[in-house]
N, C-alpha and C positions, 0 to 999 in steps of 0.2 A: 373625638365620635363624644355621643352625648351620653351622659351617664346611663347604667343598668337599671337605676330606678324611674319607670316613669309615669307620670299619669295618665290613666287609661285613656286611650283618644286624642290627649294634646298633640295638636299641631305646631310643631317648629314657629316662632314667631306668632303664632294668632293666639288668640283670647282662651279664656275657658272651652276645654272640651271635654270633661268628663268630672267626675266627684274628686276631691283633693284624697291623697294617699293618706294613712295614718300615717304620722310621724312617728322615724325611728327613735328610741329611747338615748338617750347620750349616754357616752361612757365615762365611767365616775373618774373622776382624778386623781392619778397615779399619786404615788408616796414617792418621795424623795429617793433617788438611787435607782427606782424600778424604772421600768420600759413598757411601753404597751406598741402596738401596731396600728398605723391607721392605714388601710388598706385603699388604692386608687378607687374604686366602684364598691359598689352594693355586693354584700355578702350572693354568692352564685346559687348558697342553697337557699334562699328567702324568696317567696312567691309574693307577686304585687297582686291585689286585687281587682279586675276590670270588668266593668258591664260589657255586654253586647250594646254596641250604640247602633242604633235604627233610624234611617232617612227616609224620609216618603218624598216619589216622584212624581209628579202629574204630567200624563202623553197630552199634547194640545191633540183634537180637535181632528181625526180624518175626514178625508172626503165624504165615506157612506155616510159616519154621522154627523158632519154636515146637514146631508139631506135628510137623514133619517129623524133628527132629534132638532131640526128645525126652529119649531116652535116650543123647546122645551130648553131650560135652562139646567147647566150643569150641577152633577150630583153634588159635587164636592163645593167645597169653600176654605183657601189656603189663606192663611195669616203668617205669611214666614217672619214679618219682624217678630212675631210671639211664639213664633216655632209652632204653632196650631193648627187644624186641620179640623172643620167641621163638617160632617156628612148630614144632608139633606133626608129627614124622613118624610117631609112634605113643603108646602108653600111657606108653613109657619116654625115649625118644628126642626130641629138638626141636632145632631151629639157631637162633642164638643171631642178630638184627643192632642194629646202633647209628643211631637217627638223628639229627637237629637235637632233632627232640620229638617224643614222641609223648601223641599225644591221647586218652585213653579215651573210651567209651560216657556217659559223662556230664559231658564236655568241652562246654560254651555256646557257642554262638555269636562270644560276646565275647571268650573265652579265645580262642577259635581265630583271630579277625583279629587279635589282639594280636601272637600268636607269630610270625602265620606272614604277614601280608599290611602292617599298622601297620609295621614298619619298612621296608616297600620304596615305603612312600604319603609317607614323611617323606624319602626319599633321590630321589622324583619331585618332590618340592615344592622339594627343594633344586636342583632341574638334571640330575639323572641319568633315564634310561630304569628302568622295571620292568617288573617281568611276574610275574604271579601265575598258575601254571595247576595245574591238578585232573585227578590220572589216577587210573585203576581199571576195573571190571571194572563193567561196567551193574546196576544199582539200588543201589550202595553208597555213594550221598550225594554224588555230585560235585555238582550242579545246587543240590541244599539248601544245600551248604559256601557257593556263591558266589554264587547268585541270585537267595536266597531276598526275599523283598519285607518281609515280614515286618506286612502291613497289620491282618492278625488279633491279631498278639502282636509287640510290636518287639522282645520280648528274640530272637527269632530269623531276625532282620535280618542278609542274608548279607554276603563280603565287598565285593561292589560297590555294596552301599547305603549300608555304614559307611565303604568307603574314599569315596566322594564328599561323606560326610557331614565329614571330615577337610579334605578339599581345599577344600571351600567357604567350610571355617568361617578355614582359614588364607590363603585369596587376597583382595586387596582390589578390589571392584570397578569402582575408578576407573580403576587401570592394568593388570589383571590380565584373563586370558581363559579359558574352560573351552569344548574341544567336545568333543563325543563321538560316535563311530561305532559300530555294531552292525553285526558281517556273522556269515554263517554257511558254512560249507565242507559243504555236501552232493554226495555222489555226487562229487568231484572239481569242482566250478562254486562259486566265489563269489558270493554272494547277500547283499544290501543287506534286513534285518531292518526297516529302518527305511522302506523304499521297497521292497516287492516286485516293483514293476516292473523294477525294475534288477538283473536276476539272473543278471547274468554280468559281471563286475568284473575287468577286468586286472590282473596284478602287474606291477608297472616294478620294475625294479633300478637306481641309480645307476652305470653302471659303473668310476666314479672314487673312491666311498666305497664299495660295496658296501651302500647303504641301501636298504629295501623301502620302495616308497610305494602307494596304492591312489587312483588318481586317480578313479576315478567313485563313490568309496561318498560318502555323503550326513554331511553333519556338522552339525550341531545344536549352537548355542550354549546352555549352560547359565547360567541363572542364581541358580536356587533348587531346593531338593533335591525342591520338589511335582513341576513338569515334568521332571526327571530320571527320578522313580518313574514317570513317564508314558511316557516314551520307553522302560522297561524291559518296562513293560506291553503296550506298541505288539510291541515284540521277541518277546517270547517266546509271544505269538499267535499271531506270522508264523513261530517257528521250527516245524520237522517233528520230529513225536515218534509214536510208534507202541505198540499195546499188545501186549507179549512175554511168554512166559512167565515170564522175569526178572522183566520190571519194567513195571506199567503205564502209565507215561509214561516210555517210552524215549526219550531224545534218540537223533535220528538223523541228525545233524548235530553237529561243531564249532562251539560259539559264543567270538565273540571281542570282548571288549567292548574301544574304545580312547581313553582319554579323553587329549585333546591340551592340554597348559599351557604359556602363554606367559608369563611373568613379567619385571619392567622392574623395574630393580635398577640402584639408584646405586653406582660402587666409586670409593673414593678411596686413594691412596697415602701414606703416611709416610712422607718424606724424611728421612733423621735424616746428619747431616753433624758429624763431629767437628773443632774447628778443632784449630792448633798448640799451645797451652795444654792440649788434653785437652777443655774444653767442647763439652756435647754439646751440637745445637739440632735439634728438630722442624721441618720444614714439610710441611705439607698441600695434596699436588698437586691441583687442581681435580678435584670428579669428571664421573665419564665414565656416560654410560649406555648401559646391555648390557641386552638380552634374552635368557634363559633359556629354551629350548625343548625341553621334555621330553613324554614321553609315558608313560603305564600301561596295561599291555596286561593283561585279565583274560580266561582259556580257559578255556572249559568244554569239556573232551575228552568225544565220546561212548567210551558205555564200552564195551570189549573184551568181547565174547560168543564162545559156540560154539555155533555153528549146531545142534546136537542137543540143547543145553539150552533154548536161547532159541525154537526150535521156528520160525523164520524160514524163509519160504519167497515163493518169486514176488518183485516189489518189496522186500519185507524183504530178503530174502537178496541181494539186488546190493547194496542197502542196507550190509547189515553185510560184506559183501566189501569194501566202497569204506571203510569206517569203518577193518577190522583191515588193509589195506594201508598210509593211510595212516600209522595206529599203528605198525604194523612198520617202515616208513621211519623214524618221529622215534628209534624204538629204535635203526636202525642207528648215525643220527646224533649219536646220544647217547653210543651203545658206541667209535666212533670218537674223539670229542672226549677221550672215560674215556680212550681208550690212547695219546691223542696220534699217530691215525694223520695221515701227512702230506694223505690227503684225506678230506674230508668230503660225501658224498654226499646236498647240502642239496637240492639240483635235480630226486630222485625224489618229491616231491610235493608240492601247494600248500600243503600243512601245515607242512612244516620250509623251505620259502624265508619264508614271515610268517616262521617262528618262529626266523631266524636270527642277530638280533641278542641274544635270550632265551637263547640256548645259545652260548657261544662268543664273543660280542658284544661291547658294551659295556653291556648291562643287568644291572640287581642282579634275580634272579631268586629265586623261591621256589616250591619244589614240594609239593602235598600231595599223596600218595594213600592213598587209598580204600579200605576194606580190609572185606569181613565175617566175622561167625565163624565162620558154618556150614562144618564136616567135609567135605561135599558140592563146595565151591568152592574144595579146598585147592589144586587147582591155578593155578587162576586167581589167589589170593592169593599164592600162592608167586611167580609173575611179574611180581606187580604189586610185591611187595617188592623184586625182585631190580632191577627197572627204577630202584626211585627209588635202593637203592644205587648202581647204576651212575652215576644222575646227581647222586650227589654230588661226584663225583669230575672233574667239569665245570670250570673256572676261569673267569670272563670277568673281563675288564681295563676297568671302569668309566670312565666320562668325562663330565663335563658340556658338555652345549649348549647353547653361548653364544656370543654374536656381538654386536658394538658394534650400535649401535643408532644410522645414520647416520640414517636418517629422520625419528626421534623428534628427535633434536636439529637437525637443520635446520629441522625443521619448528616448532622453540619458537624455535630463533634468529631465523627469519623473523617468526613472532607477534611478538617481543620487539621488531624492527627496526621491524616496520609500526608498531607502538603507541608505540616512541620517537617516528617519524617525527610521526605524527598527533598527538600529545601535545605535540611541540616548535610544531608547525604551530599547533593551538589555543593554545598560549599566547602564540604570536606576534600571532596573530588576534585575541587577546582581551588583549593588552598595545597593541594600537594602537586597536583599539574604545573604552578605555579612554581611551586621549589625547584621539581623536577626542569621545568623549561629553564629556571634563572643559573641552575647548577649546570646543563648543558652549553646556554649560553656563555658562559664565565668559562671553563674550560675550551669550549671556541677559541674565542678571544685572545685566550692565552696560548694555545696552540696557532695560531693566525698571526701573533706577534712575536714568534719564538721564529715563526718560518719566513716573515719577513728581515725579520732582524737580520738573520742566516743569509738570506738570498742578495740584501745591501751588504753585508759584509764582502761575500765570494764577488760580487759587482766590482765594489771599492777596490779588492784586491787583486783584480784582475785587471782593472785601468791603470791601477801605478803599477803594474808592472808590467803594461803595454807603453804608456810613456815613457817610462825609464828605460824601454830597448828600444824605443821608436829615436830616443836623445842621443844613445850611447852608438847608434846606428847612422844616424846623421851625423853627427862629431867627425865617425871614422869615413865618410863622403866626405869630408871639406878636407878632409887632410889626406886623404890620397888626390883631390882634387889640386889642390895646391901644389902636394910633389909635382904632380906631372904637367904642372903649367912651369915650374921652377925648372923641371929638367928641360923640359921642350922649347925653352930661350934661349939654357944655355947653349942647348947644342949647334942654335940656328945663331948664333949672335945676333940675334935684333933684339932692339930694345922695346918697351913699351909702348913708346912715342910711335913708333912704325904701326903699328897692329891699331890703335886709335884712329889715327890717318885716313887709312883703309875702310874702316866703319865708318866716318863723316862721309867721304866724296860717294859711298853706296849710299845712305840714307839721302843724299840731297837727288841724287838721279830718281829713288822712288816718288818723291816729294814733286818735282817736276812733270812727272808720267800724271800722278792723278790730279793734279790743275790741270792738264789738256784735257783728260778726260770729264771731268765737271764743266767744263767750258763750252763742250760740244752738244752734252745732255741739256744745260742751256737752252743752245741755241736750238735745239730741237724741239723742246716743251713751247718756245715762242711761237715756231710753225705750226704746230699742232693746237695751238688756241687762235691762232690766225682764221685758219682753215675753219673751226668750229663756228666762231662768231659770224664767219662768211655763209655756214649754209644755215644757219638760223634765223638769220634778220627775215629774210622773206616770208617765213612760215608765221611770223607775229601774230598778227593778222588774223589767219584760219585758224592758229590755236584759241585762240576767243570764243571766236562763234561756236568753235567743238565744244568748250566748255559751255556755253552756255545753251547749248541742246541738249548736254550731259544733266545739266542741273534741270531742264523741264521736263526731260526722261523721267528722273527719280520725281519726282513731285508730282506728274502722272502716276506713276505706278505706285505711290504710297495713295494717293486720292482713291486711285483703282482698291486697292487691299483694303481701306478703310467704307468702303462701300460695301464688297463683298460681306464681308465681319457685319456687316449692321444690315443685308439681305438676308445672312445665316440665320441674325438671332430673331427679326422679325417673324422670318417665315417658322423657324421653332416655336415662338410664341402664339404666331395664328393655329401652329396644330396642336398645340397645348392646351390653348383654349377653347377649339373646335370638341375637342373631346370630351374636355371637361362640361362642354354644354349640352353634347349628344347624352355622356352618362347622368346629367342631372334628368334631361327631359325622361331616360331612360326610369329614373328613380321615384319619378314624378308621378310618372304614369303608373308603375309599378303601385307606390303608396295610395293610391286612390282606393284601391281593392283593397287593400290591407292595416294596419293601424295607422294613428297619426303622428306617432313620431319618429316612426320607421323612414319615413322617407327625408328627412335631412340627413339624422345621423349615417344611416346605409349610405348616402349620395357619398359621404367627404371617404368613407371606409373604400368605396368603389374608384374612386378618384387616386389613391393614394395607391392600392394595388391594380391599376388600370393596366399597366405592363400586362400583366400573368394574366389578368381575366382576357384581357384582350386575343393574348396568347392561345389563351384554352379554346376562344371562340373561333379561332383560323382567321382570325383581324388583327394587323400589326398596330404597333403601340406610335404612338409619335417621335420617340427617339427612334426606333428603327426608322421611320419613313424619312425623316431628319437625315440619316446615316444613307440611306439610300438615294436620295435626291443629292446630300452635297459628298461623301464622299469620307475615309475615314482619315485619311493623309491629310485631310483639307480641315478636318477637323481637331487633329493633333496639331495643324501650324497655330491654332487658335491659341494653345496654351501658352506661346511666346510672345504672347499682342502686349503692345506697349496700356490697353487698354486696360484697366480693372474688370472694369463689367464684363467686356467680351471674354477675359481669361475667365471669370466665375464663369460664365454661364456655358463656355466649354467645358471646365471642368465639371463639372455636373452631368453636361454629356457624356463624357467621356464613364464618368462612375456609372451611367444607369447601363449602357452597354457592358460595362465589365460586369454587372450584376447579372447576365444571363451567358451562361457557359459555351453556347455554342458564340461568341464575340472574342472570348476572353486570349484566344490562340492569333487570331489578326491581330487585334488588339498589339499582343508583345511582339508578335513579328513586325509589325510597322513602326516599333519603336516609342510605343503609348509608356510602358511599363518605367523606360531610362525619365521621358517628358515628366510622370509621375514626380518621379524619385528627384529629379530636378526643382519640381517647383516645391516640395519640400524644403530642398537643400537653399531656396534661391529668396522663398517669397514668406514674407510674417503675416500675411494676411491670416485671418483663424478663420476664413468662410474656405481660402483655399486649402489651407492645410487640413480641414476639416473632412472636406468633400475628394481630397487627396488620397489621405488616410484610408477614408473609405475605399477608393476604387481600389489602392494595395490590397485591402481586406479583401475582397473578391479574386482579387486576381490570387491572393492566396493560398483560398481554399481547392486549385489544383496544384497537384504536388511536383506538378513538370516548372509551372513556373517558381516556389517557395526557392528551388536552387539556385534562380537565374536574381530573385531578389537579394539573396546575400552575396553571390558574387559581385553586382553591383552597389553592393556598401548600404541596403536598404537596411537591416537591424539598426546600424547605425543613426542615420538619419531619423528612422520611427523611435529610435531613445532619447536625439535629442529637442526630437518634436513631444515627446514625453515630458523632460523635464520642464521645457519654457510653456507647455501650453495649459492653461486652467479651465477652458470651459469643459463640463463634463462629457457634451457631445463630442467633442475633438476627442475628448482620452478616452471616450467608448471607442472609438473607431479606430485609436493607433494601440489600445489592449485587443480588440480584436483581430487587428492583423497579427501580434504579437502571438497571439494565442495560435493562429494558422500553424504560425510557424511551429509551433512548441510540441505539431504532433507528427513532425518529419525525424526517423530517427538519423539521417545521416548528417544531419547540422545541428544537432546538439549541442557537439562540442562547440563547432564556432556561433552557434547562439549562445554559449553561454560566454566566451571569448570579447565578442562584441559588446556584451552590455546587456544583453536580452534579458536576462533574468533580473538581475538589477532594476532594469529601465519598468520589467511589470510590477514591481515589489514595488517601486516609488510611486506608480500611478495610485495606491490605494489612498493617500492622502487625501484624495478628493471626495471618498465616503458613499458617492453617490451611487445606488442602489443596481442600477444599471453595468457602472463602469468595474465594479465589486464584482459581478457575476461574468465577465469578462477576463478580469483577473485571475478567477477562479477557473474559470475553463481553460485559463492559458497552464496553470501549475497543475492541473488535473492530466493533460496531453501530457505534460513533461513529464511526469511523474507513472504513466502510464509507457510511454516509452523507455524510460530508466530501466522499469521493471521488468519492459520486454529483452532490453540489453543485458541485462543481469542475467535474466535466464538461460539467453544464451552464449554465455560463457565472456560476452564481448566488453564487459564494463565491470569492476569488483571495486571493492570500496564503499565508503558512505554515501550518500545521493548528492548531489552540486546542490539540488534546494535548502540542504540542509547546512551543507558548506554556507552558502549563499546567506544565513540566516531568515529564510521563509521560513520554519518550524513555528517560531511564538503566533506566527500570523494566520497560520492556519490553523492552530490549536484553537484561538480567540475564534472564527469565525464557522467553526466545526457545527455549529450549534443557532447559526445567522438566523434568525425570523425570514428572510427571506428563500424563498424553496430551490430555486436554481442555485443560489450562492450555496446553500446550505447541501443540496445532490453534488457540486463539482467535487467541492471540499472534503467531503463523504470517500469520495471517489480514491482520491488524491491520497488522502490517508490509509486507505488500504490497501493501493499500490505501493506508497513508500515502507507500509509494515513489512511486508512479503518477504524483506530480506534481514539477515540477520543484524548483517552492516550497521542498519540505522535503527537497531533496536533500542542500545544504550542511548543515544539522543533521541526516542521517542519518550523513554517510559520517564528522562531525567525532565522533559519538556512539559509534562503533560500529557502526551499523548494518548497513552493508554488508557486513562480514562473516558477519554472521547471513541476510542475502538470499542470498550466494553457498551459505550450504547448505543454505538452503530449498530451492534450486532443483535442489540434486541429492540431498539425502538424506530429504527431506520424505516421509514416509508415504502423503498424498494424491496422487492426480495434477493435480487442478486447482488445488492450491496449489502443487504444484514448476511448472505450465505458467505461473502468474502470476506467477510469481518471476523465470523465466525469462525473459520477456515485457516485464517491469518492467527487469531486467538492458543487455536487448538494446535497451529505447527510448528511457533515460534517458539525456542527454547527460555528465551531469557523473559518473554511474557509469561508463559506457561509459570518460570519460578519467582518474577513477581508477582504474579497472583495466589501463586500459595505462599509467598510472606509473608502480604497482606491478610492471609484469609479468609479471601473473598474464592467462594465455592461458585465455580464453570463449568 
């Protein structure tokens, strides 16, 4: 930022523009060991002298002057290189005048702005007040110089438009603000051009400082150049003008555009100290916030006129009298200031009262006087030039309008203190929770280890006992068996050899029987093989022919299928092209009688929304015509086509059909939903996935289809698509589908268990406003359903959104610049805050501050009322507000 000491009218990067300032006295050298402060800017109370700068601009001859003055030369001669103007008395004598700038007929609007207004605008941006005013005879180009909008030709933009462009380019929207008022002084009555009903605005003067304020004027915040241009159009439309002999659009009032600028700056001071041994050290004093309030006043004075030349009569005569009277009062004030009179008659007119700061006050002022070349108006031209000469003698004392921003600093410190307190409490609570959690885990692990040890010990003990009992029982059985065999052989008198011989004979018989059976089976197998060869040999030729014919039939069926697909595609493209041509023809016919730019823009819009417009007109859209001619089943079958182009075209047709509620039931019954989910599962083509997700989102708007989507695993597939996709349009479609599902009370738990909420929160990585708007809508729907379930007693405990970690993102985007995102997030916060179980997490997460803001600043009355009701009813919120000493 430039220094606060300005050379009067000095243009950045340009040659001299005013007399040099008086040099400031140097500070005396500090004694050893002493310290002195070196501020980074001029002393705020020092006034800088600055003379009123005057430029003269000559208007080219108009058509009337070309005819009437064809035999006469111009009454003025310009010498721009010498900044000099000669006013001819006759053919051999002339008067010479010097100005700060002399602008010829060919001077561009940009040149006029740079030498007249730009230095004033730069001073205003540095904290000074500034005034740019145009004075001259009616019809000499004052309004063209100041207020030309330049809609047809940007090079013709006037000082008002160019000044606002530079102001908006230099300001920061986060810390600075610009407001505008636009007034006219008509018949000594101050009227608001932005609000015509406000037609008598009072002028209030501060008895202590003498500053003038207009408490009844409409102030409008300006954020961009387009809104400023719209305000200028409104003001010009409400300004009083009339047709006179001198000018077809003669302004009958003085117009005053005031631009109020408020800038936040941070100033620090460098404290230089010198030690005993001569060492110099620098200390930086902590910065302090300052607010600079400045204003730019652009005044388009009504032209002075002589009644016998302008032909004014009736009301126009009264207007001319009022204009000339106020201009005469202005001239008297300037004469008094130029001659350093003790009394300046500022109170003779409302015009001079409003311009008190511009002439002899604290503002930097540039005056442009406009003249015409015609010798018939030499008297008016001479009067205008003399007015400018007297104005050049007026000296202003420029001062920066700067004050300490106590409110901003206090608010900033309070916020920091609250954040530190909340962070400390959160860390303390987290530490205590961690300690408690560690103790519980240790106790659980000890108990689990003891229980496992006892169980294993019992199992091993039981196992050893069983094994021991089994071994004992087995030994007893063997002992009894051996005893029985011994007793049996002893009774029969037979030895072991006889028993073994009987067993061998029995085994031989069994072996022989099995051999005979095997031989018979082998003979039967050989006989069956011989019969099979006998029956198959004569049919080998016939089978070859059948196979060949079967292959030919398959090829024919495949070719037929491809031809049908191509016919469907061509037919749909033909219908779409015909419809677009018809829409373009209608737009061109309508545009021939309307504005020139509407034909192209509206045609594009009509083609995009052709289905809905045709339905309203009783006509059928191309997709509906294709649907009737081909049939839904055939279209759905093309979704499985091997040709990628056919598949993409088919899914687009299905998506368009799904956009109409009348077709959704038929699509679901015909298996279209299952086919769309299969496309998400099987294909990785970005276009297919994007359009399929959009079709699913359309179907998900119907509550009857939402449970079917969940039953067929749709949320899982949408979650997978959300994690894989990177295209913003695909993510927007997926987020829209999940957001529609979030609005169903019956499937909330299933939606959470299958990863729907996690997928929705993962989509925020994209950062695109349209995608974030769908995410915010889904969160708002989920929070609303949760709130309804809690009120009905179906659900208890903390919100699922808080458990899944959505609260930080919600708080971060609660004041998002995009209105749709902000509206959904504000609604979600209000629903979450309705239940005491969520209050603790919301306080520690910073959501309480957003609720307080929503209750006062939200644009929607219902959300603002809901936030206010919640803060007044939840005990935890009321206690926290009392603890922080916030009156609510």
